[in-house]
N, C-alpha and C positions, 0 to 999 in steps of 0.2 A: 504493499499499500504505499502510496507516494504523495506527497502535499503539493497539488498543483495550483498555480495562479493562474487566472483565465482573464484577460482583458476581453472587452467587445462579447462577454458572456450572456449579453442577454439580445443578442442580434442574431439573425436568420441562422448563421452557422454557429455562433457560439453557444447559443442554448442547447443544440444538438451535441456539441463538443462537452460542455458541462454535463449533461445527461448521461452520456457514453462512460464519461469519466467516473462519474458516482456509481453507475452500473457496475464496473470492474472493481469498485472497493476504494478506489482513491478519494482523497480529502480535496474537496473544491473550494478553493477562495476564488471570490469573484470581485473584480474592478469594474465600477461601473461609474458613468458622470451621477448616476441618481440612486444610490445604495438602495433606498428605500422602495425604491420599483423594481430594483433587481432583486431583490428578498420576497417582494411579491411574487416573481415571476418563476424564481428557482427558490422555493421553499426548503427545499431539503439541502440546499449548500450549507457548509458549516460557518464560513466567514464572508463579510460583505464590507466593501471601502468604497469609499467616495473618492474619485480621481477625476481632475480636469487636465485631460493628457496633453495639452498642448502647450501648457504654462507650469504644470506641477510634477515634482518626483514623486515616488509612490510613497506614501505612507509606511513611515518606518515599521509599524507592526505587521503590516502586509508582507514584507520581504523576509521576514525572520523564519528559518528552518522550511523554506522551500526548495524542493527538488527539481522542480520543473516548472516551466513557462510558457503558455500558449498566447501569443500576442495576436488578437484578430479586430481589435479596435480600428475603424477607420469610416469615414463620411461615404456613404452611398456614391457611387459616380453617375447614378441614373437620374435623369432630370437635364434640363435645358441648362447648358454652361454658361456661365459669364464670369466675370473676374473675380467675385466673391465666392462662386462656387468652386472655382478652380483651386482657390486660395485655400478653402476649406477641405477638399480634397487632397491637397498635398500636406497641409499643416498637420491633418488630424492621422497621418501615417508618418511622416518624417519626425516631426516634432514629439509625436507621442512613443515613438522608438527611440529616438535620444533620450528623453527622460527617463524612460525605463530602463535602458541600459546603464545609466549614470547611477539611477538608484542602486543598483546591484553592485556598481564599483565601490559603494559606500559600507557594505555589509560584510562582515566576518566569514560568513559561510554561503558562498554562494551557490546558485543552482546549477545542476549539472547540465540541463539543456534548456535553450531557447527556441522553440518554434513559432518563427513569425511569418504570419501570412504576408503574402505579394500577390502578383497576379500576371497572366499570360501577356498583358499590356507592356510587361518587359521588353517583349521581342519587337514590337511594332507590327506592321503588316507584312504576309510572307509572300502574298500572291498565290501562287500554285506550289511553290517551295515549303517544305515543311522545318519546323523549329523541333531541337531536343534541347535538353538542359545546358549544352555546351555551346549553344548557338550565341552570336551575339547581341548586345541590345539594340533596340531601335532609338530613333531620335525624336518623335513625336512627343506632345505632353505627357501621355500617361507612361511612356516608356523611360522619359527622365524621372517622373515620380517613382516609379520602381526602383531604378538605380538608386536614387537617394535613399528610399525607404531600406533598401537592403543594406547599403554602405554603413547605416547607423546600427542595423541590427547586428552586422558582423563584426562592430567594436566591441561586442561582448567576447571575443575570441581572445581578445588580449587579457583576460580575467578566468581563462582557463573554462569557457563555458563552451559547449558544443552548441553550433548554431546552424539551424535548418528553415530555409525559406520556401514555403510552399506557394510556387506560382499557380494559383486557382485559376480555371477558366469559366465558361459560362454555367452557372451551376441551375441545376434543375431540381426543383424542389416545391411543396406547397408551402405558400406564405411568404414567399421571398424569391429573390434570385430572379433568372429568365422568366419563368414561367409568370411570376407576377406582373410582369410587362406586357406579355403578348397574350395571355391565355384568354381574356375576357372577348377581344375580337374574333377569335377562332372559335368561341363559344357560341358566338352570336352567328357565325357562318359568314362573317366579314373577313377573315385572314386571308393573307396572302403572301407571296414571294416580296422580299424587301430588296430593293434596288434590282440588279442583274439575277441574283438570286444564286451566283456562281462563287459568291464568296464563302470561302472555309469557316464552319462553326466548330469551334473545340469545347465541348460541351462536358459536363461530369454530372452524374447524379449525387444528390447532396450526402447521400449515405457514404460515398467514396471518398468526400472531401473529408469526412469526418474519421473515416477508415485510416486516411492516409496520414491525417493528423496524428492519430494514436500509433501509426506504425512508426513515424518518425520520432515520437516520444521514446517509445521502447527499444530499439534497435539503435545501439551506441555506436556501431560503424556508420551510420549515417550521417551526412553534413553536407553543406552548402545547399544548392537549388534542388526542388522536386517538382517537377509538372503536375500538377492535379487535374489532369485531362485524361477524359477515356480514349482508351486505344484506336478507336475507330471514329474519327471526327468526319462530319459529312457537310456537304455544300446546304446554303441556306434552302434551295430549292427542294433537297431530299427532306431536312428537316421540316419544312412547310408540309409537305405530302404525308409523312408521317404524323405529325402532330394532328392534321386534319383527319388522317385515317382512324388514329384511335379515339379521337373525340366523334367520328363520323359526322364530320362536317366539310362543306366544301370550302376550296382554297382556291377561289375567283377573282380575288380582287388584290391584285400587285399595286405596291405600294413605292412610287417611284422616287430616286434619289432626292429629287428637288422637293417634292411631298414631304419627306422625312425632314429635310432641312428647314422646312417651314415651320413644321412642329417642335422638332429638337435643337435647332441650330447647330452649334459644333460638336454636340453630343452624337449627332446623326453620322459623323465620320468616322466615330468608334463603332456605333451599330452596324457600320457597312463594312468594318475592317476584315478583310479575310485573314484568317488565322488558323495555319494548319500546325498544329503543335501536337507532339508526340510524348507521352509520359515513359520515356526510354529508361532512364535511370532510376524511375520509379518502380518500373517492373523489374529491372535488375537486381534492386535491393531486396526484392522477394514479395512485393506488395501484389497480391492477387484480387483483381476487380470484382465487385459483385455484378457491375452491369457495364458490359465492354461495347454492346451496341445500342443502338438510340431505340428503338422500339419497344424492348423490354423495359427499359428505364421509363419511358413514358407509359407504358402500361401499368407498371407498380404504383406510378405516380397518379394516375388519372382513371 
């Protein structure tokens, strides 16, 4: 049994990670902007601490006798991007990670491992080429954020902490992630391909995201980046047809690029980004995906 500190523990992925840790017998400490709300959502967790991640170090009592840290805090990237939104996206990741790592510099007993969320936005667009964990970083806004984010996490290595960056793809699950953005129009029968439909989508079932986080915690030989994407990515056309088939709804209403631009602004460029990302290192490390292909994953959820 381990003492595991989780940031972002009340979020879409964080709630599931905390639950899985609790179910396997670990003691879960939750850091949240609102500790009272976190306690209401995760009643069984042992300890709750309030934390403003962009401006504060961790409370000293939260860092004592911690074996492992899972850092999932971060502003959602969904929504229309403007200068303020982009600042929150960056600061909630980069500054929070900086403050977290600095907090552990000051404690006598360091955690053994830090598993820090990152994103496949690290790679930028791939076109028809594929990316693995050794591929270089991209140059767009999200790629730059991910590089800064991971750089802050890796500073913990100097304190003898094993660091794993889980680069998360398009997460499929109920109550958040990609399906929260697209499910309603598909259920109404007005879903369709986005842009050309030829862009690659590197998706992953939320259960596999949780599985990879726990896999990274438990395997001491793993360090550095791990791609949290299913082994079989699909083009947007295939995703659209498969989702429509599972829901038994037509998919006759394509959304052209200019339409997405009008609705989403700069965020539309991310929605249309082609990313063919393979979890090569993740599979070599021994992780066995529960959902390798899209249709079984969607049928499980829907």
